[in-house]
C-alpha positions in Angstrom: 15.6 -36.6 16.3 14.7 -34.8 19.5 17.3 -34.1 22.2 16.6 -37.0 24.6 18.9 -39.9 25.1 17.3 -43.2 26.1 19.2 -45.3 28.6 19.1 -49.1 28.4 19.8 -51.7 31.1 23.2 -52.9 29.8 24.5 -49.3 29.5 23.3 -48.5 33.0 25.0 -51.6 34.4 28.1 -50.6 32.6 28.0 -47.1 33.9 27.5 -48.2 37.5 29.7 -51.2 37.7 33.3 -50.2 37.3 34.3 -53.8 36.7 32.6 -53.9 33.4 35.0 -53.9 30.4 33.4 -50.9 28.7 32.9 -48.8 31.8 35.3 -46.1 30.9 33.9 -45.7 27.4 30.4 -45.4 28.6 31.2 -43.2 31.5 33.1 -40.7 29.3 30.2 -40.6 26.8 27.6 -40.1 29.6 29.7 -37.4 31.4 29.9 -35.5 28.1 26.1 -35.7 27.4 24.3 -32.5 28.3 20.7 -33.1 27.3 17.9 -35.1 29.0 18.4 -38.8 29.7 15.3 -40.9 29.9 14.6 -44.5 31.0 11.8 -46.7 32.1 10.8 -48.6 35.3 11.5 -51.9 33.5 15.1 -50.8 32.9 15.4 -49.8 36.6 14.0 -53.2 37.7 16.4 -55.2 35.4 19.4 -53.1 36.5 18.7 -53.4 40.2 18.4 -57.2 39.7 21.7 -57.4 37.8 23.6 -55.1 40.2 22.4 -57.2 43.2 25.6 -59.2 42.9 27.9 -56.2 43.8 28.0 -54.5 47.2 25.4 -51.7 47.4 24.7 -52.2 43.6 20.9 -51.9 44.0 21.2 -48.7 46.1 23.7 -47.2 43.7 21.2 -47.7 40.9 18.3 -46.1 42.8 20.6 -43.2 43.8 21.5 -42.7 40.1 17.8 -41.8 39.5 17.2 -40.1 42.8 20.1 -37.7 42.0 18.6 -36.9 38.7 21.2 -38.5 36.4 18.2 -39.8 34.3 14.5 -39.2 34.3 12.4 -42.3 35.0 9.3 -42.4 32.8 6.4 -44.6 34.0 4.4 -46.7 31.6 0.8 -45.9 30.8 -1.8 -48.4 29.7 -1.4 -47.3 26.1 2.4 -47.8 26.4 1.9 -51.2 27.8 -0.4 -52.2 24.9 2.2 -51.0 22.5 4.9 -52.9 24.3 2.7 -56.0 24.1 2.5 -55.5 20.3 6.3 -55.1 20.0 6.9 -58.3 22.1 4.9 -60.2 19.5 6.5 -58.5 16.5 10.0 -59.3 17.8 9.4 -62.6 19.5 12.0 -64.3 17.3 14.9 -62.3 18.8 13.3 -62.4 21.5 12.7 -58.8 22.6 12.6 -58.4 26.3 10.1 -56.1 28.1 12.6 -53.4 29.1 13.6 -53.1 25.4 10.0 -52.9 24.4 9.4 -50.1 26.9 12.3 -48.1 25.4 11.0 -48.5 21.9 7.6 -47.2 23.0 9.3 -44.3 24.9 11.3 -43.5 21.7 8.0 -43.3 19.8 6.3 -41.2 22.5 9.1 -38.6 22.8 10.3 -38.7 19.2 13.9 -39.7 19.8 16.0 -42.3 18.1 19.1 -42.0 20.2 19.9 -44.8 22.7 22.8 -45.5 25.0 23.0 -49.3 25.1 25.5 -52.2 25.2 22.9 -54.2 23.2 23.8 -52.8 19.8 22.6 -55.8 17.9 19.0 -55.8 18.9 18.6 -52.0 18.8 20.0 -52.0 15.2 17.1 -54.3 14.4 14.3 -52.6 16.3 12.2 -50.0 14.5 9.8 -47.4 15.8 6.3 -47.2 14.6 7.3 -44.8 11.8 10.1 -47.2 10.8 13.0 -45.1 12.2 16.2 -46.9 13.1 17.9 -46.3 16.4 21.2 -44.4 16.6 23.2 -46.4 19.1 25.8 -44.7 21.2 28.6 -44.8 22.0 29.7 -45.4 18.5 
């Protein structure tokens, strides 16, 4: 495992929306984390959509990345091809595009650690080399 933590949509919503039932747990974990946090544009897009229902939610989400709380990693053509493969492989779940981009990012940077509220799906997903994800917080 490398030192990067991947950040999923549900976790980001939980971190930024204090009304979420697990906000305190996720916030405590995130505040204690001292290594790089990575996410994708697909996660940013989903999160801004979901936070649109709360005042300034979209702006707070963008500010999170602008202030450097996480590094936004853009997709490449090869990453999009791999995401396309994963969407087919996990179509029975079904896997969403943001999750696919995170699996690809895990493969690209060599990490298996993810901050997510979607424990079920990330316990099923595997990287190309068959690694399981370590889902946090525990």
